[in-house]
Jmol script that loads the backbone (N, CA, C; Angstrom):
load data "model"
ATOM      1  N   MET A   1       8.605 -21.042 -29.756  1.00  0.00           N
ATOM      2  CA  MET A   1       7.273 -21.143 -28.809  1.00  0.00           C
ATOM      3  C   MET A   1       6.156 -20.900 -29.623  1.00  0.00           C
ATOM      4  N   LYS A   2       4.922 -21.275 -29.707  1.00  0.00           N
ATOM      5  CA  LYS A   2       3.637 -20.855 -30.741  1.00  0.00           C
ATOM      6  C   LYS A   2       3.234 -20.071 -29.001  1.00  0.00           C
ATOM      7  N   GLN A   3       2.465 -18.946 -29.985  1.00  0.00           N
ATOM      8  CA  GLN A   3       1.827 -17.764 -29.236  1.00  0.00           C
ATOM      9  C   GLN A   3       0.538 -17.703 -29.390  1.00  0.00           C
ATOM     10  N   ALA A   4      -0.034 -18.390 -30.263  1.00  0.00           N
ATOM     11  CA  ALA A   4      -1.263 -18.524 -30.959  1.00  0.00           C
ATOM     12  C   ALA A   4      -2.462 -18.394 -29.605  1.00  0.00           C
ATOM     13  N   GLY A   5      -3.316 -17.276 -30.175  1.00  0.00           N
ATOM     14  CA  GLY A   5      -4.288 -16.843 -29.280  1.00  0.00           C
ATOM     15  C   GLY A   5      -3.688 -16.407 -27.977  1.00  0.00           C
ATOM     16  N   HIS A   6      -2.664 -16.301 -27.988  1.00  0.00           N
ATOM     17  CA  HIS A   6      -2.110 -15.202 -26.707  1.00  0.00           C
ATOM     18  C   HIS A   6      -2.651 -13.580 -27.298  1.00  0.00           C
ATOM     19  N   PRO A   7      -3.145 -12.923 -26.039  1.00  0.00           N
ATOM     20  CA  PRO A   7      -3.491 -11.365 -26.119  1.00  0.00           C
ATOM     21  C   PRO A   7      -2.762 -10.731 -26.784  1.00  0.00           C
ATOM     22  N   PHE A   8      -1.440 -10.814 -26.755  1.00  0.00           N
ATOM     23  CA  PHE A   8      -0.373  -9.492 -27.095  1.00  0.00           C
ATOM     24  C   PHE A   8       0.099  -9.999 -28.605  1.00  0.00           C
ATOM     25  N   VAL A   9      -0.663 -10.815 -29.544  1.00  0.00           N
ATOM     26  CA  VAL A   9      -0.560 -11.472 -30.806  1.00  0.00           C
ATOM     27  C   VAL A   9      -0.876 -10.434 -31.850  1.00  0.00           C
ATOM     28  N   GLY A  10      -0.232  -9.838 -32.858  1.00  0.00           N
ATOM     29  CA  GLY A  10      -0.880  -8.624 -33.311  1.00  0.00           C
ATOM     30  C   GLY A  10       0.121  -7.524 -33.788  1.00  0.00           C
ATOM     31  N   LEU A  11      -0.791  -6.526 -34.179  1.00  0.00           N
ATOM     32  CA  LEU A  11       0.424  -5.732 -34.764  1.00  0.00           C
ATOM     33  C   LEU A  11       0.630  -4.281 -33.674  1.00  0.00           C
ATOM     34  N   TRP A  12       1.784  -4.274 -33.480  1.00  0.00           N
ATOM     35  CA  TRP A  12       1.895  -2.981 -32.570  1.00  0.00           C
ATOM     36  C   TRP A  12       2.381  -1.608 -33.268  1.00  0.00           C
ATOM     37  N   VAL A  13       2.163  -0.458 -33.362  1.00  0.00           N
ATOM     38  CA  VAL A  13       3.063   0.562 -34.135  1.00  0.00           C
ATOM     39  C   VAL A  13       3.517   2.010 -32.992  1.00  0.00           C
ATOM     40  N   THR A  14       4.055   2.479 -33.320  1.00  0.00           N
ATOM     41  CA  THR A  14       4.574   3.852 -32.831  1.00  0.00           C
ATOM     42  C   THR A  14       3.428   4.761 -33.042  1.00  0.00           C
ATOM     43  N   ALA A  15       3.300   5.879 -32.085  1.00  0.00           N
ATOM     44  CA  ALA A  15       1.974   6.527 -32.496  1.00  0.00           C
ATOM     45  C   ALA A  15       2.188   7.405 -33.981  1.00  0.00           C
ATOM     46  N   ASP A  16       3.415   7.279 -34.281  1.00  0.00           N
ATOM     47  CA  ASP A  16       3.744   8.418 -35.564  1.00  0.00           C
ATOM     48  C   ASP A  16       3.524   7.458 -36.902  1.00  0.00           C
ATOM     49  N   GLY A  17       3.392   5.884 -36.615  1.00  0.00           N
ATOM     50  CA  GLY A  17       3.244   4.714 -37.587  1.00  0.00           C
ATOM     51  C   GLY A  17       4.305   4.402 -38.340  1.00  0.00           C
ATOM     52  N   ASN A  18       5.699   5.079 -37.998  1.00  0.00           N
ATOM     53  CA  ASN A  18       7.064   4.769 -38.550  1.00  0.00           C
ATOM     54  C   ASN A  18       7.162   3.698 -38.023  1.00  0.00           C
ATOM     55  N   ILE A  19       7.227   2.885 -37.099  1.00  0.00           N
ATOM     56  CA  ILE A  19       8.112   1.327 -36.728  1.00  0.00           C
ATOM     57  C   ILE A  19       6.393   0.475 -36.090  1.00  0.00           C
ATOM     58  N   ARG A  20       6.442  -0.742 -37.242  1.00  0.00           N
ATOM     59  CA  ARG A  20       5.439  -1.302 -36.937  1.00  0.00           C
ATOM     60  C   ARG A  20       5.937  -2.802 -36.778  1.00  0.00           C
ATOM     61  N   GLN A  21       5.196  -3.731 -35.790  1.00  0.00           N
ATOM     62  CA  GLN A  21       6.169  -4.756 -35.358  1.00  0.00           C
ATOM     63  C   GLN A  21       4.819  -5.719 -35.094  1.00  0.00           C
ATOM     64  N   ARG A  22       5.012  -6.490 -35.952  1.00  0.00           N
ATOM     65  CA  ARG A  22       3.549  -7.739 -36.077  1.00  0.00           C
ATOM     66  C   ARG A  22       4.147  -8.654 -35.229  1.00  0.00           C
ATOM     67  N   LEU A  23       3.349  -9.366 -34.185  1.00  0.00           N
ATOM     68  CA  LEU A  23       3.684 -10.721 -33.276  1.00  0.00           C
ATOM     69  C   LEU A  23       3.003 -11.485 -34.049  1.00  0.00           C
ATOM     70  N   LEU A  24       3.665 -12.481 -34.511  1.00  0.00           N
ATOM     71  CA  LEU A  24       2.852 -13.620 -35.541  1.00  0.00           C
ATOM     72  C   LEU A  24       2.545 -15.004 -34.241  1.00  0.00           C
ATOM     73  N   PRO A  25       1.222 -15.613 -34.589  1.00  0.00           N
ATOM     74  CA  PRO A  25       1.272 -16.422 -33.756  1.00  0.00           C
ATOM     75  C   PRO A  25       1.893 -17.224 -33.516  1.00  0.00           C
ATOM     76  N   GLU A  26       2.935 -18.094 -33.808  1.00  0.00           N
ATOM     77  CA  GLU A  26       4.207 -19.096 -34.129  1.00  0.00           C
ATOM     78  C   GLU A  26       5.089 -18.345 -33.290  1.00  0.00           C
ATOM     79  N   GLY A  27       5.217 -17.322 -32.988  1.00  0.00           N
ATOM     80  CA  GLY A  27       6.533 -17.029 -32.102  1.00  0.00           C
ATOM     81  C   GLY A  27       7.614 -15.975 -33.035  1.00  0.00           C
ATOM     82  N   ARG A  28       7.089 -15.857 -33.905  1.00  0.00           N
ATOM     83  CA  ARG A  28       7.828 -14.902 -34.643  1.00  0.00           C
ATOM     84  C   ARG A  28       7.756 -13.292 -35.052  1.00  0.00           C
ATOM     85  N   TYR A  29       8.093 -12.492 -35.198  1.00  0.00           N
ATOM     86  CA  TYR A  29       7.980 -11.225 -35.382  1.00  0.00           C
ATOM     87  C   TYR A  29       8.809 -10.388 -36.919  1.00  0.00           C
ATOM     88  N   VAL A  30       8.047  -9.820 -37.472  1.00  0.00           N
ATOM     89  CA  VAL A  30       8.710  -8.851 -38.239  1.00  0.00           C
ATOM     90  C   VAL A  30       8.306  -7.450 -38.157  1.00  0.00           C
ATOM     91  N   GLU A  31       9.406  -6.844 -38.207  1.00  0.00           N
ATOM     92  CA  GLU A  31       9.118  -5.374 -37.382  1.00  0.00           C
ATOM     93  C   GLU A  31       9.765  -4.452 -38.787  1.00  0.00           C
ATOM     94  N   ALA A  32       8.840  -3.428 -39.312  1.00  0.00           N
ATOM     95  CA  ALA A  32       8.704  -2.786 -40.281  1.00  0.00           C
ATOM     96  C   ALA A  32       9.112  -1.639 -39.638  1.00  0.00           C
ATOM     97  N   ARG A  33      10.086  -0.633 -40.303  1.00  0.00           N
ATOM     98  CA  ARG A  33      10.370   0.789 -40.282  1.00  0.00           C
ATOM     99  C   ARG A  33      10.589   2.013 -41.635  1.00  0.00           C
ATOM    100  N   GLY A  34       9.613   2.512 -41.383  1.00  0.00           N
ATOM    101  CA  GLY A  34       9.409   3.366 -42.586  1.00  0.00           C
ATOM    102  C   GLY A  34       9.365   2.571 -43.785  1.00  0.00           C
ATOM    103  N   SER A  35       9.618   2.562 -44.903  1.00  0.00           N
ATOM    104  CA  SER A  35       8.969   1.858 -46.174  1.00  0.00           C
ATOM    105  C   SER A  35      10.044   0.664 -46.015  1.00  0.00           C
ATOM    106  N   ARG A  36      10.823  -0.176 -45.222  1.00  0.00           N
ATOM    107  CA  ARG A  36      11.270  -0.916 -45.234  1.00  0.00           C
ATOM    108  C   ARG A  36      10.612  -1.814 -44.314  1.00  0.00           C
ATOM    109  N   GLU A  37       9.655  -3.092 -44.923  1.00  0.00           N
ATOM    110  CA  GLU A  37       8.485  -4.120 -44.669  1.00  0.00           C
ATOM    111  C   GLU A  37       9.066  -4.896 -43.678  1.00  0.00           C
ATOM    112  N   ALA A  38      10.543  -5.028 -43.766  1.00  0.00           N
ATOM    113  CA  ALA A  38      11.230  -6.445 -43.086  1.00  0.00           C
ATOM    114  C   ALA A  38      12.409  -5.562 -42.514  1.00  0.00           C
ATOM    115  N   ALA A  39      12.565  -4.611 -41.821  1.00  0.00           N
ATOM    116  CA  ALA A  39      13.948  -4.421 -41.391  1.00  0.00           C
ATOM    117  C   ALA A  39      14.308  -5.295 -40.423  1.00  0.00           C
ATOM    118  N   TYR A  40      13.489  -6.517 -39.368  1.00  0.00           N
ATOM    119  CA  TYR A  40      14.005  -6.809 -38.654  1.00  0.00           C
ATOM    120  C   TYR A  40      13.035  -8.032 -38.681  1.00  0.00           C
ATOM    121  N   THR A  41      13.780  -9.119 -38.300  1.00  0.00           N
ATOM    122  CA  THR A  41      12.799 -10.672 -38.178  1.00  0.00           C
ATOM    123  C   THR A  41      13.627 -11.253 -37.422  1.00  0.00           C
ATOM    124  N   GLY A  42      12.778 -12.092 -36.552  1.00  0.00           N
ATOM    125  CA  GLY A  42      13.396 -13.052 -35.460  1.00  0.00           C
ATOM    126  C   GLY A  42      11.977 -13.689 -34.883  1.00  0.00           C
ATOM    127  N   ASP A  43      12.537 -14.045 -33.705  1.00  0.00           N
ATOM    128  CA  ASP A  43      11.857 -14.852 -32.146  1.00  0.00           C
ATOM    129  C   ASP A  43      11.489 -13.935 -31.473  1.00  0.00           C
ATOM    130  N   TYR A  44       9.984 -14.657 -30.570  1.00  0.00           N
ATOM    131  CA  TYR A  44      10.115 -13.761 -29.721  1.00  0.00           C
ATOM    132  C   TYR A  44       9.121 -14.900 -28.724  1.00  0.00           C
ATOM    133  N   ARG A  45       9.337 -14.503 -27.678  1.00  0.00           N
ATOM    134  CA  ARG A  45       8.421 -15.342 -26.468  1.00  0.00           C
ATOM    135  C   ARG A  45       7.979 -14.624 -25.006  1.00  0.00           C
ATOM    136  N   ILE A  46       6.625 -14.963 -25.035  1.00  0.00           N
ATOM    137  CA  ILE A  46       6.231 -13.964 -23.698  1.00  0.00           C
ATOM    138  C   ILE A  46       6.363 -14.530 -22.707  1.00  0.00           C
ATOM    139  N   GLU A  47       6.527 -13.978 -21.411  1.00  0.00           N
ATOM    140  CA  GLU A  47       6.347 -14.425 -20.217  1.00  0.00           C
ATOM    141  C   GLU A  47       5.866 -13.376 -19.518  1.00  0.00           C
ATOM    142  N   GLY A  48       4.507 -13.253 -18.866  1.00  0.00           N
ATOM    143  CA  GLY A  48       3.442 -12.905 -18.226  1.00  0.00           C
ATOM    144  C   GLY A  48       3.365 -11.806 -18.937  1.00  0.00           C
ATOM    145  N   THR A  49       3.902 -10.157 -18.475  1.00  0.00           N
ATOM    146  CA  THR A  49       4.051  -9.248 -19.202  1.00  0.00           C
ATOM    147  C   THR A  49       5.184  -8.583 -19.787  1.00  0.00           C
ATOM    148  N   MET A  50       5.976  -9.479 -19.566  1.00  0.00           N
ATOM    149  CA  MET A  50       7.376  -9.148 -20.577  1.00  0.00           C
ATOM    150  C   MET A  50       7.471 -10.144 -21.810  1.00  0.00           C
ATOM    151  N   ILE A  51       8.452  -9.598 -23.325  1.00  0.00           N
ATOM    152  CA  ILE A  51       8.554  -9.810 -24.366  1.00  0.00           C
ATOM    153  C   ILE A  51      10.141 -10.264 -24.190  1.00  0.00           C
ATOM    154  N   TYR A  52      10.628 -11.024 -24.796  1.00  0.00           N
ATOM    155  CA  TYR A  52      11.876 -10.882 -25.068  1.00  0.00           C
ATOM    156  C   TYR A  52      11.913 -11.812 -26.634  1.00  0.00           C
ATOM    157  N   TYR A  53      12.910 -10.727 -27.237  1.00  0.00           N
ATOM    158  CA  TYR A  53      13.167 -11.014 -28.229  1.00  0.00           C
ATOM    159  C   TYR A  53      14.780 -11.774 -28.732  1.00  0.00           C
ATOM    160  N   ARG A  54      15.034 -12.119 -30.040  1.00  0.00           N
ATOM    161  CA  ARG A  54      15.934 -12.315 -30.403  1.00  0.00           C
ATOM    162  C   ARG A  54      15.753 -12.473 -31.734  1.00  0.00           C
ATOM    163  N   ASP A  55      16.604 -11.537 -32.768  1.00  0.00           N
ATOM    164  CA  ASP A  55      16.421 -11.437 -34.208  1.00  0.00           C
ATOM    165  C   ASP A  55      17.395 -12.445 -34.567  1.00  0.00           C
ATOM    166  N   ASP A  56      16.991 -12.603 -36.114  1.00  0.00           N
ATOM    167  CA  ASP A  56      17.702 -13.534 -36.943  1.00  0.00           C
ATOM    168  C   ASP A  56      19.183 -13.160 -37.198  1.00  0.00           C
ATOM    169  N   THR A  57      19.659 -12.392 -36.406  1.00  0.00           N
ATOM    170  CA  THR A  57      21.240 -12.198 -36.171  1.00  0.00           C
ATOM    171  C   THR A  57      21.602 -12.313 -35.163  1.00  0.00           C
ATOM    172  N   GLY A  58      21.064 -12.709 -33.768  1.00  0.00           N
ATOM    173  CA  GLY A  58      21.423 -12.948 -32.967  1.00  0.00           C
ATOM    174  C   GLY A  58      21.025 -11.999 -32.004  1.00  0.00           C
ATOM    175  N   PHE A  59      20.874 -11.197 -32.520  1.00  0.00           N
ATOM    176  CA  PHE A  59      20.722  -9.939 -31.494  1.00  0.00           C
ATOM    177  C   PHE A  59      19.386 -10.181 -30.273  1.00  0.00           C
ATOM    178  N   SER A  60      19.686  -9.758 -28.970  1.00  0.00           N
ATOM    179  CA  SER A  60      18.898  -9.950 -28.103  1.00  0.00           C
ATOM    180  C   SER A  60      18.095  -8.916 -27.667  1.00  0.00           C
ATOM    181  N   ALA A  61      16.689  -8.658 -27.094  1.00  0.00           N
ATOM    182  CA  ALA A  61      16.103  -7.532 -26.796  1.00  0.00           C
ATOM    183  C   ALA A  61      14.987  -7.803 -25.723  1.00  0.00           C
ATOM    184  N   ASP A  62      14.348  -6.873 -25.284  1.00  0.00           N
ATOM    185  CA  ASP A  62      13.084  -7.303 -24.644  1.00  0.00           C
ATOM    186  C   ASP A  62      12.507  -6.147 -24.274  1.00  0.00           C
ATOM    187  N   GLY A  63      11.202  -6.469 -23.651  1.00  0.00           N
ATOM    188  CA  GLY A  63      10.037  -5.451 -23.519  1.00  0.00           C
ATOM    189  C   GLY A  63       9.275  -5.503 -22.425  1.00  0.00           C
ATOM    190  N   GLU A  64       8.251  -4.782 -22.079  1.00  0.00           N
ATOM    191  CA  GLU A  64       7.228  -4.922 -21.693  1.00  0.00           C
ATOM    192  C   GLU A  64       5.715  -4.217 -21.611  1.00  0.00           C
ATOM    193  N   PHE A  65       5.000  -5.105 -21.832  1.00  0.00           N
ATOM    194  CA  PHE A  65       3.662  -4.783 -21.872  1.00  0.00           C
ATOM    195  C   PHE A  65       2.897  -4.238 -20.714  1.00  0.00           C
ATOM    196  N   ARG A  66       2.388  -2.911 -20.746  1.00  0.00           N
ATOM    197  CA  ARG A  66       1.614  -2.236 -19.352  1.00  0.00           C
ATOM    198  C   ARG A  66       0.614  -1.270 -20.353  1.00  0.00           C
ATOM    199  N   ASP A  67      -0.545  -1.957 -19.550  1.00  0.00           N
ATOM    200  CA  ASP A  67      -1.849  -1.076 -20.040  1.00  0.00           C
ATOM    201  C   ASP A  67      -1.949  -1.429 -21.615  1.00  0.00           C
ATOM    202  N   ASP A  68      -2.082  -2.416 -22.260  1.00  0.00           N
ATOM    203  CA  ASP A  68      -2.094  -2.093 -23.146  1.00  0.00           C
ATOM    204  C   ASP A  68      -1.109  -1.502 -24.406  1.00  0.00           C
ATOM    205  N   VAL A  69       0.183  -0.894 -23.818  1.00  0.00           N
ATOM    206  CA  VAL A  69       1.256  -0.617 -24.323  1.00  0.00           C
ATOM    207  C   VAL A  69       2.340  -1.109 -24.363  1.00  0.00           C
ATOM    208  N   LEU A  70       3.197  -1.375 -25.182  1.00  0.00           N
ATOM    209  CA  LEU A  70       4.365  -1.909 -25.731  1.00  0.00           C
ATOM    210  C   LEU A  70       5.296  -1.056 -25.307  1.00  0.00           C
ATOM    211  N   TYR A  71       6.287  -1.217 -24.235  1.00  0.00           N
ATOM    212  CA  TYR A  71       7.536  -0.503 -24.278  1.00  0.00           C
ATOM    213  C   TYR A  71       8.501  -1.209 -24.425  1.00  0.00           C
ATOM    214  N   HIS A  72       9.182  -1.050 -25.606  1.00  0.00           N
ATOM    215  CA  HIS A  72      10.520  -1.971 -26.069  1.00  0.00           C
ATOM    216  C   HIS A  72      11.450  -1.084 -26.610  1.00  0.00           C
ATOM    217  N   ALA A  73      12.654  -1.365 -26.129  1.00  0.00           N
ATOM    218  CA  ALA A  73      14.026  -0.685 -26.688  1.00  0.00           C
ATOM    219  C   ALA A  73      13.624   1.001 -26.783  1.00  0.00           C
ATOM    220  N   GLY A  74      13.392   2.368 -25.653  1.00  0.00           N
ATOM    221  CA  GLY A  74      13.058   3.262 -25.663  1.00  0.00           C
ATOM    222  C   GLY A  74      11.570   3.488 -26.547  1.00  0.00           C
ATOM    223  N   MET A  75      11.119   2.930 -27.505  1.00  0.00           N
ATOM    224  CA  MET A  75      10.130   2.822 -28.105  1.00  0.00           C
ATOM    225  C   MET A  75       8.857   2.603 -27.134  1.00  0.00           C
ATOM    226  N   VAL A  76       7.736   3.344 -27.508  1.00  0.00           N
ATOM    227  CA  VAL A  76       6.098   3.208 -26.921  1.00  0.00           C
ATOM    228  C   VAL A  76       5.515   3.212 -28.141  1.00  0.00           C
ATOM    229  N   MET A  77       4.829   1.565 -28.494  1.00  0.00           N
ATOM    230  CA  MET A  77       4.077   0.800 -29.297  1.00  0.00           C
ATOM    231  C   MET A  77       2.423   0.342 -28.987  1.00  0.00           C
ATOM    232  N   TYR A  78       1.525   0.914 -29.343  1.00  0.00           N
ATOM    233  CA  TYR A  78      -0.010   0.850 -29.394  1.00  0.00           C
ATOM    234  C   TYR A  78      -0.285  -0.355 -30.237  1.00  0.00           C
ATOM    235  N   ARG A  79      -1.376  -1.093 -29.555  1.00  0.00           N
ATOM    236  CA  ARG A  79      -2.242  -1.929 -30.750  1.00  0.00           C
ATOM    237  C   ARG A  79      -2.752  -0.995 -31.762  1.00  0.00           C
ATOM    238  N   HIS A  80      -2.590  -1.913 -32.910  1.00  0.00           N
ATOM    239  CA  HIS A  80      -3.197  -1.539 -33.854  1.00  0.00           C
ATOM    240  C   HIS A  80      -4.484  -2.252 -33.969  1.00  0.00           C
ATOM    241  N   LEU A  81      -5.657  -1.533 -34.580  1.00  0.00           N
ATOM    242  CA  LEU A  81      -6.654  -1.652 -34.267  1.00  0.00           C
ATOM    243  C   LEU A  81      -7.344  -1.224 -35.803  1.00  0.00           C
ATOM    244  N   ARG A  82      -7.913  -1.990 -36.371  1.00  0.00           N
ATOM    245  CA  ARG A  82      -7.925  -2.466 -37.658  1.00  0.00           C
ATOM    246  C   ARG A  82      -9.645  -1.703 -37.764  1.00  0.00           C
ATOM    247  N   ALA A  83     -10.239  -0.957 -38.303  1.00  0.00           N
ATOM    248  CA  ALA A  83     -11.325  -0.259 -38.623  1.00  0.00           C
ATOM    249  C   ALA A  83     -12.247  -1.136 -39.112  1.00  0.00           C
ATOM    250  N   ARG A  84     -13.274  -1.235 -38.126  1.00  0.00           N
ATOM    251  CA  ARG A  84     -14.601  -2.288 -38.510  1.00  0.00           C
ATOM    252  C   ARG A  84     -15.217  -2.222 -39.988  1.00  0.00           C
ATOM    253  N   GLN A  85     -15.239  -3.276 -40.819  1.00  0.00           N
ATOM    254  CA  GLN A  85     -16.042  -2.800 -41.649  1.00  0.00           C
ATOM    255  C   GLN A  85     -17.447  -3.143 -41.913  1.00  0.00           C
TER     256      GLN A  85
END
end "model"
wireframe off; spacefill off
backbone 0.3
color backbone group
């Protein structure tokens, strides 16, 4: 399912920057962990404030967006904002 233009599309990171989850506009995600840039990949869909994941091995998980914070699998992730040039 395409998520182009959805406000939650983009890069989400843990406070320490170790886990980085990129929600792509075509409904795919890539999760980096430490130096592993594509530790997990798969599909996602957003319904309201909920996000549902299915990785490429078939594992399913979910998360919730609250106050511009993503809560997923015991992690707290924040929207990554690039510095303005």
